[in-house]
MMTF fields as JSON, N, C-alpha, C and O atoms, coordinates in Angstrom:
{
  "mmtfVersion": "1.0.0",
  "mmtfProducer": "UNKNOWN",
  "numBonds": 239,
  "numAtoms": 240,
  "numGroups": 60,
  "numChains": 1,
  "numModels": 1,
  "chainsPerModel": [1],
  "groupsPerChain": [60],
  "chainIdList": ["A"],
  "bondAtomList": [4, 2, 8, 6, 12, 10, 16, 14, 20, 18, 24, 22, 28, 26, 32, 30, 36, 34, 40, 38, 44, 42, 48, 46, 52, 50, 56, 54, 60, 58, 64, 62, 68, 66, 72, 70, 76, 74, 80, 78, 84, 82, 88, 86, 92, 90, 96, 94, 100, 98, 104, 102, 108, 106, 112, 110, 116, 114, 120, 118, 124, 122, 128, 126, 132, 130, 136, 134, 140, 138, 144, 142, 148, 146, 152, 150, 156, 154, 160, 158, 164, 162, 168, 166, 172, 170, 176, 174, 180, 178, 184, 182, 188, 186, 192, 190, 196, 194, 200, 198, 204, 202, 208, 206, 212, 210, 216, 214, 220, 218, 224, 222, 228, 226, 232, 230, 236, 234],
  "bondOrderList": [1, 1, 1, 1, 1, 1, 1, 1, 1, 1, 1, 1, 1, 1, 1, 1, 1, 1, 1, 1, 1, 1, 1, 1, 1, 1, 1, 1, 1, 1, 1, 1, 1, 1, 1, 1, 1, 1, 1, 1, 1, 1, 1, 1, 1, 1, 1, 1, 1, 1, 1, 1, 1, 1, 1, 1, 1, 1, 1],
  "groupList": [{"groupName": "VAL", "atomNameList": ["N", "CA", "C", "O"], "elementList": ["N", "C", "C", "O"], "formalChargeList": [0, 0, 0, 0], "bondAtomList": [1, 0, 2, 1, 3, 2], "bondOrderList": [1, 1, 2], "singleLetterCode": "V", "chemCompType": "L-PEPTIDE LINKING"}, {"groupName": "PRO", "atomNameList": ["N", "CA", "C", "O"], "elementList": ["N", "C", "C", "O"], "formalChargeList": [0, 0, 0, 0], "bondAtomList": [1, 0, 2, 1, 3, 2], "bondOrderList": [1, 1, 2], "singleLetterCode": "P", "chemCompType": "L-PEPTIDE LINKING"}, {"groupName": "THR", "atomNameList": ["N", "CA", "C", "O"], "elementList": ["N", "C", "C", "O"], "formalChargeList": [0, 0, 0, 0], "bondAtomList": [1, 0, 2, 1, 3, 2], "bondOrderList": [1, 1, 2], "singleLetterCode": "T", "chemCompType": "L-PEPTIDE LINKING"}, {"groupName": "GLY", "atomNameList": ["N", "CA", "C", "O"], "elementList": ["N", "C", "C", "O"], "formalChargeList": [0, 0, 0, 0], "bondAtomList": [1, 0, 2, 1, 3, 2], "bondOrderList": [1, 1, 2], "singleLetterCode": "G", "chemCompType": "PEPTIDE LINKING"}, {"groupName": "PHE", "atomNameList": ["N", "CA", "C", "O"], "elementList": ["N", "C", "C", "O"], "formalChargeList": [0, 0, 0, 0], "bondAtomList": [1, 0, 2, 1, 3, 2], "bondOrderList": [1, 1, 2], "singleLetterCode": "F", "chemCompType": "L-PEPTIDE LINKING"}, {"groupName": "ILE", "atomNameList": ["N", "CA", "C", "O"], "elementList": ["N", "C", "C", "O"], "formalChargeList": [0, 0, 0, 0], "bondAtomList": [1, 0, 2, 1, 3, 2], "bondOrderList": [1, 1, 2], "singleLetterCode": "I", "chemCompType": "L-PEPTIDE LINKING"}, {"groupName": "ALA", "atomNameList": ["N", "CA", "C", "O"], "elementList": ["N", "C", "C", "O"], "formalChargeList": [0, 0, 0, 0], "bondAtomList": [1, 0, 2, 1, 3, 2], "bondOrderList": [1, 1, 2], "singleLetterCode": "A", "chemCompType": "L-PEPTIDE LINKING"}, {"groupName": "GLU", "atomNameList": ["N", "CA", "C", "O"], "elementList": ["N", "C", "C", "O"], "formalChargeList": [0, 0, 0, 0], "bondAtomList": [1, 0, 2, 1, 3, 2], "bondOrderList": [1, 1, 2], "singleLetterCode": "E", "chemCompType": "L-PEPTIDE LINKING"}, {"groupName": "SER", "atomNameList": ["N", "CA", "C", "O"], "elementList": ["N", "C", "C", "O"], "formalChargeList": [0, 0, 0, 0], "bondAtomList": [1, 0, 2, 1, 3, 2], "bondOrderList": [1, 1, 2], "singleLetterCode": "S", "chemCompType": "L-PEPTIDE LINKING"}, {"groupName": "LEU", "atomNameList": ["N", "CA", "C", "O"], "elementList": ["N", "C", "C", "O"], "formalChargeList": [0, 0, 0, 0], "bondAtomList": [1, 0, 2, 1, 3, 2], "bondOrderList": [1, 1, 2], "singleLetterCode": "L", "chemCompType": "L-PEPTIDE LINKING"}, {"groupName": "ARG", "atomNameList": ["N", "CA", "C", "O"], "elementList": ["N", "C", "C", "O"], "formalChargeList": [0, 0, 0, 0], "bondAtomList": [1, 0, 2, 1, 3, 2], "bondOrderList": [1, 1, 2], "singleLetterCode": "R", "chemCompType": "L-PEPTIDE LINKING"}, {"groupName": "ASP", "atomNameList": ["N", "CA", "C", "O"], "elementList": ["N", "C", "C", "O"], "formalChargeList": [0, 0, 0, 0], "bondAtomList": [1, 0, 2, 1, 3, 2], "bondOrderList": [1, 1, 2], "singleLetterCode": "D", "chemCompType": "L-PEPTIDE LINKING"}, {"groupName": "TYR", "atomNameList": ["N", "CA", "C", "O"], "elementList": ["N", "C", "C", "O"], "formalChargeList": [0, 0, 0, 0], "bondAtomList": [1, 0, 2, 1, 3, 2], "bondOrderList": [1, 1, 2], "singleLetterCode": "Y", "chemCompType": "L-PEPTIDE LINKING"}, {"groupName": "GLN", "atomNameList": ["N", "CA", "C", "O"], "elementList": ["N", "C", "C", "O"], "formalChargeList": [0, 0, 0, 0], "bondAtomList": [1, 0, 2, 1, 3, 2], "bondOrderList": [1, 1, 2], "singleLetterCode": "Q", "chemCompType": "L-PEPTIDE LINKING"}, {"groupName": "TRP", "atomNameList": ["N", "CA", "C", "O"], "elementList": ["N", "C", "C", "O"], "formalChargeList": [0, 0, 0, 0], "bondAtomList": [1, 0, 2, 1, 3, 2], "bondOrderList": [1, 1, 2], "singleLetterCode": "W", "chemCompType": "L-PEPTIDE LINKING"}, {"groupName": "ASN", "atomNameList": ["N", "CA", "C", "O"], "elementList": ["N", "C", "C", "O"], "formalChargeList": [0, 0, 0, 0], "bondAtomList": [1, 0, 2, 1, 3, 2], "bondOrderList": [1, 1, 2], "singleLetterCode": "N", "chemCompType": "L-PEPTIDE LINKING"}, {"groupName": "MET", "atomNameList": ["N", "CA", "C", "O"], "elementList": ["N", "C", "C", "O"], "formalChargeList": [0, 0, 0, 0], "bondAtomList": [1, 0, 2, 1, 3, 2], "bondOrderList": [1, 1, 2], "singleLetterCode": "M", "chemCompType": "L-PEPTIDE LINKING"}],
  "groupTypeList": [0, 1, 0, 0, 2, 3, 4, 5, 3, 6, 2, 7, 8, 3, 0, 1, 2, 2, 9, 3, 10, 3, 3, 8, 11, 12, 8, 6, 6, 5, 0, 3, 6, 6, 9, 11, 0, 11, 7, 5, 13, 5, 14, 2, 11, 0, 15, 3, 0, 16, 2, 6, 11, 1, 10, 5, 0, 1, 15, 6],
  "groupIdList": [1, 2, 3, 4, 5, 6, 7, 8, 9, 10, 11, 12, 13, 14, 15, 16, 17, 18, 19, 20, 21, 22, 23, 24, 25, 26, 27, 28, 29, 30, 31, 32, 33, 34, 35, 36, 37, 38, 39, 40, 41, 42, 43, 44, 45, 46, 47, 48, 49, 50, 51, 52, 53, 54, 55, 56, 57, 58, 59, 60],
  "secStructList": [7, 7, 7, 7, 7, 7, 1, 3, 3, 3, 7, 6, 6, 7, 7, 3, 3, 3, 7, 7, 6, 6, 2, 2, 2, 2, 2, 2, 2, 2, 2, 2, 2, 2, 6, 6, 7, 1, 7, 7, 7, 7, 7, 7, 1, 1, 1, 1, 7, 7, 1, 1, 7, 6, 6, 6, 7, 6, 6, 7],
  "xCoordList": [-46.83, -48.092, -47.826, -47.404, -48.065, -47.875, -48.94, -50.114, -48.529, -49.464, -49.289, -48.199, -50.358, -50.294, -51.345, -52.363, -51.082, -52.059, -53.128, -52.925, -54.226, -55.292, -55.668, -55.097, -56.619, -57.217, -56.365, -56.9, -55.057, -54.185, -53.844, -53.526, -53.91, -53.584, -52.837, -52.295, -52.815, -52.154, -52.931, -53.587, -52.846, -53.466, -52.617, -51.538, -53.103, -52.337, -50.985, -50.037, -50.894, -49.62, -48.76, -47.722, -49.196, -48.385, -48.588, -47.845, -49.577, -49.849, -50.615, -51.653, -50.119, -50.819, -52.231, -52.456, -53.16, -54.548, -55.215, -54.64, -56.404, -57.159, -58.144, -58.517, -58.558, -59.488, -60.942, -61.844, -61.184, -62.551, -63.152, -62.481, -64.426, -65.134, -65.091, -65.377, -64.735, -64.603, -63.278, -63.079, -62.368, -61.091, -60.234, -59.51, -60.302, -59.507, -60.028, -59.241, -61.352, -61.936, -61.543, -61.21, -61.587, -61.201, -59.734, -59.379, -58.881, -57.459, -57.276, -56.474, -58.021, -57.923, -58.312, -57.667, -59.365, -59.805, -58.758, -58.521, -58.135, -57.103, -55.891, -55.38, -55.432, -54.283, -54.63, -53.818, -55.827, -56.257, -56.285, -55.839, -56.807, -56.847, -55.441, -55.154, -54.562, -53.182, -52.44, -51.587, -52.765, -52.121, -52.86, -52.434, -53.976, -54.779, -55.216, -55.123, -55.696, -56.133, -57.533, -58.28, -57.88, -59.214, -60.264, -61.432, -59.857, -60.805, -60.07, -58.876, -60.809, -60.327, -61.349, -62.535, -60.895, -61.789, -61.69, -60.598, -62.841, -62.893, -63.651, -64.85, -62.952, -63.536, -63.972, -63.216, -65.203, -65.734, -66.325, -66.194, -66.966, -67.599, -69.049, -69.77, -69.483, -70.837, -70.857, -70.015, -71.813, -71.927, -72.403, -73.354, -71.746, -72.166, -71.497, -70.656, -71.889, -71.392, -72.546, -73.608, -72.351, -73.401, -73.111, -71.957, -74.169, -74.024, -73.866, -73.507, -74.138, -74.026, -73.97, -74.031, -73.856, -73.847, -75.255, -76.172, -75.452, -76.796, -77.406, -78.613, -76.601, -77.148, -77.825, -78.672, -77.443, -78.015, -79.024, -80.071, -78.707, -79.567, -80.059, -79.347, -81.259, -81.74, -81.754, -81.572, -81.962, -82.029, -80.712, -80.703, -79.609, -78.297, -77.944, -76.879],
  "yCoordList": [-19.485, -19.729, -20.635, -21.779, -20.14, -20.989, -22.088, -21.837, -23.28, -24.38, -24.822, -25.224, -24.744, -25.121, -26.185, -26.275, -26.975, -27.986, -27.368, -26.3, -28.014, -27.585, -28.722, -29.811, -28.466, -29.484, -29.831, -30.303, -29.612, -29.944, -28.663, -27.643, -28.718, -27.568, -28.03, -29.134, -27.183, -27.529, -26.924, -25.892, -27.58, -27.053, -25.899, -25.622, -25.234, -24.14, -24.615, -23.833, -25.89, -26.424, -27.027, -27.626, -26.868, -27.311, -28.748, -29.246, -29.419, -30.811, -30.835, -30.184, -31.578, -31.646, -32.215, -33.132, -31.666, -32.115, -31.782, -31.073, -32.283, -31.909, -30.807, -30.658, -30.044, -28.945, -29.376, -28.553, -30.645, -31.136, -30.893, -30.412, -31.231, -31.093, -29.636, -28.727, -29.416, -28.058, -27.413, -26.223, -28.189, -27.642, -27.066, -26.094, -27.648, -27.119, -25.758, -24.865, -25.591, -24.288, -23.262, -22.12, -23.686, -22.823, -22.423, -21.265, -23.391, -23.1, -22.054, -21.131, -22.198, -21.238, -19.842, -18.861, -19.75, -18.447, -17.822, -16.615, -18.636, -18.128, -17.625, -16.54, -18.408, -17.993, -16.738, -15.817, -16.691, -15.505, -14.267, -13.197, -14.407, -13.27, -12.844, -11.65, -13.816, -13.501, -12.772, -11.925, -13.104, -12.461, -11.209, -10.547, -10.879, -9.695, -9.683, -8.659, -10.838, -10.944, -10.369, -10.24, -10.028, -9.507, -10.611, -10.369, -11.816, -12.924, -14.25, -14.345, -15.265, -16.638, -17.385, -17.058, -18.375, -19.201, -20.63, -21.179, -21.218, -22.606, -23.385, -23.185, -24.266, -25.069, -26.407, -27.064, -26.807, -28.069, -28.887, -28.533, -29.967, -30.826, -30.43, -31.183, -29.261, -28.767, -28.075, -27.221, -28.441, -27.803, -26.364, -26.09, -25.447, -24.047, -23.226, -23.718, -21.966, -21.034, -20.733, -20.293, -20.96, -20.781, -19.552, -19.163, -18.952, -17.804, -18.232, -17.43, -19.505, -20.064, -21.581, -22.118, -22.257, -23.722, -24.222, -24.005, -24.891, -25.317, -26.367, -26.604, -26.99, -27.931, -27.189, -27.745, -25.915, -25.099, -24.101, -23.867, -23.511, -22.512, -23.105, -23.032, -23.689, -24.381, -23.526, -24.062, -22.23, -21.354, -20.653, -19.612, -21.202, -20.562, -20.456, -19.945],
  "zCoordList": [22.408, 23.071, 24.273, 24.102, 25.472, 26.645, 26.699, 26.43, 27.042, 27.26, 28.707, 29.114, 29.474, 30.886, 31.172, 30.486, 32.184, 32.572, 33.449, 34.028, 33.546, 34.434, 35.357, 35.287, 36.212, 37.064, 38.278, 39.281, 38.217, 39.341, 40.093, 39.481, 41.385, 42.214, 43.451, 43.489, 44.449, 45.705, 46.863, 46.723, 47.997, 49.203, 49.734, 49.209, 50.769, 51.369, 51.888, 51.963, 52.247, 52.745, 51.64, 51.918, 50.365, 49.24, 48.802, 47.957, 49.359, 48.984, 47.658, 47.541, 46.656, 45.367, 45.528, 46.318, 44.78, 44.817, 43.489, 42.663, 43.286, 42.088, 42.457, 43.621, 41.466, 41.698, 41.561, 41.717, 41.274, 41.169, 39.8, 38.887, 39.668, 38.398, 37.938, 38.718, 36.679, 36.16, 36.514, 36.27, 37.088, 37.542, 36.434, 36.654, 35.246, 34.135, 33.691, 33.377, 33.662, 33.337, 34.401, 34.086, 35.653, 36.764, 36.64, 36.86, 36.286, 36.073, 34.984, 35.131, 33.888, 32.783, 33.244, 32.875, 34.051, 34.554, 35.473, 35.417, 36.315, 37.224, 36.442, 36.718, 35.47, 34.658, 33.87, 33.785, 33.292, 32.551, 33.427, 33.011, 34.64, 35.566, 35.965, 36.053, 36.208, 36.591, 35.479, 35.746, 34.23, 33.077, 32.619, 31.672, 33.292, 32.977, 31.51, 30.833, 31.029, 29.639, 29.472, 30.442, 28.243, 27.955, 27.914, 28.22, 27.54, 27.484, 27.584, 27.301, 27.992, 27.884, 27.041, 27.061, 26.31, 25.506, 26.008, 26.155, 26.268, 26.712, 25.653, 25.459, 24.977, 23.897, 24.468, 25.183, 24.146, 24.656, 23.52, 22.349, 23.876, 22.882, 22.589, 21.935, 23.063, 22.808, 21.452, 21.177, 20.606, 19.291, 19.432, 20.164, 18.735, 18.727, 19.808, 20.559, 19.87, 20.873, 21.817, 21.378, 23.077, 24.067, 24.923, 25.103, 25.443, 26.333, 27.789, 28.651, 28.047, 29.395, 29.269, 28.164, 30.378, 30.379, 30.057, 30.849, 28.908, 28.513, 29.444, 29.392, 30.282, 31.264, 32.402, 33.101, 32.586, 33.655, 33.097, 33.701, 31.939, 31.296, 29.978, 28.977, 29.951, 28.753, 27.483, 26.39, 27.597, 26.416, 26.115, 25.458, 26.583, 26.395, 24.922, 24.578]
}
């Protein structure tokens, strides 16, 4: 099982930078797309399984 870090990226000129808020989720999506996976799972501290971000979609 590969374990990779998230949140850290690089600019077009190769300078290390952070990806900002949600950067680790974004990293997971990029790696998943690059590996052509069927799904990615993002586990958080929210109880239950949500259909969307409950902070944005109250009825998620």
